[in-house]
Legacy VTK file of the C-alpha trace (Angstrom):
# vtk DataFile Version 3.0
C-alpha trace
ASCII
DATASET POLYDATA
POINTS 346 float
-19.608 -7.738 53.425
-22.310 -5.119 52.867
-23.597 -6.412 49.532
-26.513 -8.269 51.094
-27.561 -5.197 53.067
-27.190 -3.065 49.941
-29.490 -5.366 48.012
-32.131 -5.266 50.760
-32.000 -1.454 50.838
-32.305 -1.080 47.062
-35.119 -3.633 46.933
-36.924 -1.500 49.487
-36.123 1.618 47.412
-37.708 0.202 44.244
-40.764 -0.923 46.238
-41.135 2.620 47.554
-40.403 4.327 44.180
-41.125 1.713 41.521
-40.862 4.237 38.641
-37.436 5.682 39.544
-35.070 4.205 36.963
-32.005 5.234 39.016
-32.937 2.942 41.880
-33.428 0.051 39.477
-29.939 0.670 38.041
-28.388 0.610 41.508
-30.315 -2.535 42.354
-28.976 -4.146 39.184
-25.418 -3.156 40.131
-25.900 -4.700 43.579
-27.272 -7.917 42.091
-24.313 -8.082 39.721
-21.835 -7.691 42.584
-23.600 -10.541 44.340
-23.329 -12.651 41.142
-27.131 -12.779 40.884
-26.830 -12.115 37.179
-30.314 -13.004 35.972
-31.847 -10.636 38.530
-29.290 -7.974 37.610
-30.234 -8.224 33.943
-33.946 -7.887 34.741
-33.279 -4.823 36.891
-31.189 -3.114 34.187
-33.802 -3.901 31.544
-36.553 -2.496 33.737
-34.555 0.725 34.149
-34.368 1.006 30.349
-38.130 0.373 30.082
-38.802 3.149 32.601
-36.566 5.694 30.803
-36.141 4.500 27.222
-35.015 7.920 25.938
-32.391 8.459 28.652
-28.747 7.730 27.969
-27.665 6.549 31.412
-29.726 3.308 31.487
-28.508 2.394 27.974
-24.918 2.952 29.101
-25.350 0.825 32.241
-26.979 -2.188 30.602
-24.538 -2.009 27.687
-21.598 -2.217 30.068
-23.301 -5.043 31.976
-23.583 -7.109 28.785
-20.014 -6.246 27.801
-18.755 -7.545 31.161
-20.634 -10.743 30.390
-18.988 -10.965 26.906
-22.394 -10.583 25.251
-20.901 -8.179 22.734
-23.726 -7.805 20.236
-26.283 -7.081 22.950
-23.850 -4.725 24.673
-23.201 -2.523 21.667
-26.854 -2.523 20.623
-27.544 -0.569 23.812
-24.300 1.415 23.700
-25.140 2.590 20.187
-28.329 4.124 21.544
-26.223 5.866 24.193
-24.351 7.706 21.425
-27.481 9.300 19.961
-28.070 12.179 22.351
-25.190 12.540 24.796
-21.849 14.002 23.754
-20.202 12.736 26.951
-21.376 9.145 26.622
-20.773 9.243 22.869
-17.044 9.724 23.401
-16.972 7.064 26.117
-18.675 4.532 23.856
-16.229 5.274 21.041
-13.277 4.853 23.406
-14.730 1.600 24.718
-15.213 0.218 21.201
-11.790 1.495 20.042
-10.053 -0.464 22.794
-12.326 -3.501 22.691
-12.027 -3.965 18.916
-8.270 -3.283 18.718
-8.644 0.139 17.103
-10.710 -1.147 14.179
-12.545 1.874 12.669
-15.135 -0.325 10.943
-16.207 -1.854 14.247
-16.193 1.504 16.002
-18.466 2.958 13.354
-20.878 0.060 13.741
-21.653 1.271 17.255
-22.026 4.938 16.281
-25.581 6.150 15.881
-26.262 7.281 12.321
-26.758 10.980 13.072
-24.773 13.978 11.791
-23.779 15.156 15.279
-22.524 11.669 16.111
-20.336 11.727 13.004
-18.864 15.074 14.022
-17.942 13.635 17.415
-16.499 10.526 15.764
-14.311 12.643 13.460
-12.996 14.526 16.482
-12.434 11.222 18.284
-10.325 9.919 15.400
-8.302 13.138 15.199
-7.450 12.945 18.909
-6.101 9.434 18.398
-4.123 10.345 15.288
-6.317 8.324 12.917
-6.064 11.133 10.384
-7.471 9.416 7.290
-10.502 8.185 9.230
-11.056 11.621 10.789
-11.086 13.248 7.350
-13.274 10.522 5.826
-15.920 10.737 8.553
-15.870 14.526 8.575
-16.385 14.647 4.799
-19.311 12.225 5.099
-21.121 14.681 7.384
-23.721 16.910 5.682
-22.329 20.252 4.572
-24.767 22.321 6.617
-23.727 20.456 9.782
-20.037 21.005 9.011
-20.740 24.708 8.537
-22.103 24.881 12.102
-18.923 23.398 13.547
-16.106 25.529 12.132
-14.435 25.964 15.580
-14.356 22.170 15.946
-12.927 21.888 12.430
-10.164 24.376 13.246
-9.264 22.427 16.379
-9.143 19.188 14.379
-6.907 20.854 11.798
-4.483 22.069 14.434
-4.489 18.679 16.146
-3.656 16.770 12.952
-0.960 19.310 12.108
0.606 18.873 15.554
0.469 15.089 15.106
2.184 15.603 11.709
-0.550 14.288 9.483
0.001 16.995 6.907
-2.097 15.824 3.949
-5.245 15.483 6.042
-4.479 18.711 7.904
-4.204 20.490 4.542
-7.669 19.401 3.436
-9.221 20.445 6.745
-7.322 23.764 6.704
-8.844 24.497 3.295
-12.354 23.719 4.541
-11.872 25.730 7.730
-10.815 28.825 5.801
-7.383 28.831 7.431
-5.589 28.270 4.121
-8.359 28.207 1.498
-5.961 28.448 -1.456
-3.353 25.930 -0.284
-2.894 22.889 -2.511
-1.276 19.478 -2.309
2.277 19.429 -3.738
2.174 23.163 -4.365
3.748 26.336 -2.947
1.164 28.765 -1.585
1.554 32.374 -2.732
4.704 31.405 -4.680
5.458 34.912 -5.924
4.485 36.806 -2.750
1.752 38.556 -4.718
-0.826 38.245 -1.947
-0.679 39.702 1.518
0.812 37.496 4.217
0.548 38.697 7.771
0.537 37.026 11.157
2.160 33.608 10.945
-0.296 32.336 13.579
-3.159 32.772 11.098
-1.813 30.218 8.607
-0.483 26.670 8.565
0.367 26.138 4.899
1.217 29.727 4.009
4.424 31.725 4.412
5.721 32.098 7.960
7.960 35.134 8.414
9.947 35.849 11.579
10.715 39.563 11.869
12.027 39.483 15.432
15.599 40.560 14.588
16.066 44.289 13.982
19.119 43.553 11.832
17.017 41.755 9.218
14.177 43.518 7.465
11.748 41.265 5.551
8.967 42.725 3.453
7.286 42.428 0.047
8.900 44.650 -2.572
6.679 46.043 -5.357
9.689 47.539 -7.138
11.870 44.441 -7.586
10.420 41.153 -8.851
11.286 38.507 -11.404
7.644 38.150 -12.463
4.270 39.370 -11.330
4.052 42.495 -9.187
6.158 41.765 -6.111
9.166 39.908 -4.779
10.267 39.233 -1.206
13.084 41.450 0.049
15.494 40.411 2.822
17.614 43.395 3.855
20.546 42.288 6.040
22.034 44.960 8.297
24.795 43.107 10.104
22.560 40.110 10.861
24.733 37.884 13.000
22.790 34.796 14.080
24.215 31.408 13.079
20.828 30.319 11.673
18.440 31.992 9.228
15.089 30.289 9.740
13.153 33.495 9.143
11.100 32.577 6.056
9.437 29.167 5.749
6.452 27.320 4.340
4.986 23.886 5.046
3.941 21.913 1.959
1.980 18.638 1.965
3.549 16.108 -0.413
3.402 12.443 -1.435
5.444 10.054 0.709
8.214 8.412 -1.279
8.013 10.951 -4.114
10.813 12.784 -5.919
10.548 16.536 -6.407
12.253 19.545 -7.898
12.053 22.946 -6.195
12.773 25.989 -8.353
12.991 29.631 -7.281
14.521 32.948 -8.353
17.211 34.884 -6.450
18.621 38.389 -6.880
21.334 39.943 -4.668
22.736 43.413 -4.110
26.001 44.069 -2.246
25.689 40.748 -0.407
28.687 40.240 1.871
29.202 37.352 4.303
31.233 34.266 5.044
28.055 32.220 5.521
25.901 32.607 2.456
22.098 32.234 2.543
20.571 29.060 1.092
17.172 27.391 0.866
16.722 24.147 2.815
14.149 21.419 2.252
13.399 19.656 5.543
11.366 16.553 6.347
8.619 18.159 8.450
7.764 14.917 10.231
11.248 13.989 11.411
12.963 17.397 11.121
15.697 15.944 8.887
17.402 17.935 6.134
16.530 16.461 2.725
18.317 18.912 0.431
20.093 22.264 0.404
20.288 24.688 -2.485
23.483 26.136 -3.860
24.796 29.157 -1.979
23.330 32.481 -3.001
25.898 34.486 -4.983
27.856 37.247 -3.249
28.116 40.807 -4.483
25.437 42.053 -6.884
23.729 39.783 -9.419
20.557 39.974 -11.460
17.846 37.339 -11.178
19.074 33.739 -11.303
17.114 30.491 -11.210
18.124 27.904 -8.616
16.960 24.270 -8.650
16.949 21.740 -5.808
16.043 18.082 -6.327
15.219 15.769 -3.452
13.582 12.458 -2.508
10.951 12.186 0.202
11.068 9.328 2.757
8.205 6.838 2.716
6.958 7.995 6.124
6.964 11.721 5.305
3.985 13.631 3.876
5.156 17.186 4.547
8.232 19.341 3.963
9.412 22.696 5.241
10.899 24.985 2.610
12.871 27.579 4.513
15.727 30.033 4.418
18.970 28.987 6.069
22.662 29.807 5.801
26.018 28.078 5.564
27.929 27.769 8.805
30.750 30.239 9.356
31.154 30.339 13.115
29.291 31.966 15.962
30.091 35.497 14.816
29.608 35.875 11.061
27.516 38.867 9.950
25.525 39.209 6.734
25.131 42.558 4.977
23.322 43.391 1.760
20.004 42.534 0.136
18.482 39.304 -1.152
15.261 39.091 -3.173
13.294 35.844 -3.586
10.528 35.155 -6.091
8.715 32.590 -8.259
8.840 29.442 -6.113
7.693 26.279 -7.872
7.478 22.647 -6.761
7.017 19.798 -9.225
7.183 16.037 -9.005
9.831 14.312 -11.136
LINES 1 347
346 0 1 2 3 4 5 6 7 8 9 10 11 12 13 14 15 16 17 18 19 20 21 22 23 24 25 26 27 28 29 30 31 32 33 34 35 36 37 38 39 40 41 42 43 44 45 46 47 48 49 50 51 52 53 54 55 56 57 58 59 60 61 62 63 64 65 66 67 68 69 70 71 72 73 74 75 76 77 78 79 80 81 82 83 84 85 86 87 88 89 90 91 92 93 94 95 96 97 98 99 100 101 102 103 104 105 106 107 108 109 110 111 112 113 114 115 116 117 118 119 120 121 122 123 124 125 126 127 128 129 130 131 132 133 134 135 136 137 138 139 140 141 142 143 144 145 146 147 148 149 150 151 152 153 154 155 156 157 158 159 160 161 162 163 164 165 166 167 168 169 170 171 172 173 174 175 176 177 178 179 180 181 182 183 184 185 186 187 188 189 190 191 192 193 194 195 196 197 198 199 200 201 202 203 204 205 206 207 208 209 210 211 212 213 214 215 216 217 218 219 220 221 222 223 224 225 226 227 228 229 230 231 232 233 234 235 236 237 238 239 240 241 242 243 244 245 246 247 248 249 250 251 252 253 254 255 256 257 258 259 260 261 262 263 264 265 266 267 268 269 270 271 272 273 274 275 276 277 278 279 280 281 282 283 284 285 286 287 288 289 290 291 292 293 294 295 296 297 298 299 300 301 302 303 304 305 306 307 308 309 310 311 312 313 314 315 316 317 318 319 320 321 322 323 324 325 326 327 328 329 330 331 332 333 334 335 336 337 338 339 340 341 342 343 344 345
């Protein structure tokens, strides 16, 4: 009931301040509410003419045209709104994503062709789980611009990892310097030759949980099957029913078949629930394969093979230590060494 009064007040405002683009925008909004659409369009256009380099008028007239189903005109203005404003850039992308049924090609048509816009678009895709598009757009950004946005890259990497897009996360982790030596379909640091420290500093490297005082895990320069070091697991009455203390995430090809090979040595190993190596679908947390049980007693280095098939919707696996079930109270004593991990497609 106050639309008519609103229009009169804004008409008076633009007469008093004819060069204030904000008043012209509000007048256009009032005209639109009153269904005086031709006058609304003229008011919005005049606001753009008064402040052609400002984002807000472009955003307002673009939305006006979109409400009128004048799509081409709408996104011509909305594209200009993406040039300079990070906030409006994301809003335009979200608007186009929903309007065009999540079609990346149409979204990219409304993105201004600037490096900073492409960075924002890559982030936008990563938030929505469009991993391949996030990686593609990021890689199309000039290298010097990417170098200025390493914190953004690290956030994108973590986001894609959490959304379980492991192949794309691997590529971004390499670029971000999180895991610069990690490779597709390959074990990182397979012989434990290089230092591995805080598990929080890596995604595709070895993760080692040393929280139990009854299990000591450390590189051993004195015992190794090849190279200069092996990994030593010294059990001192370790009594937990699981053994998820050493693991690595590997990006792989969905639907592929693989063989995992590694070396094991034991000394005075005693338990009713022997250690094993599990291969787990990292997307669905489903066991794909389990190695043979590690031998008890004392044995020199032995090679163990595990073959497995990867589901069509899985592009990452966890390779991790585990143990056979032997009840809630079933201690392990003795020493296990691991070395020379290798993954190959078959």
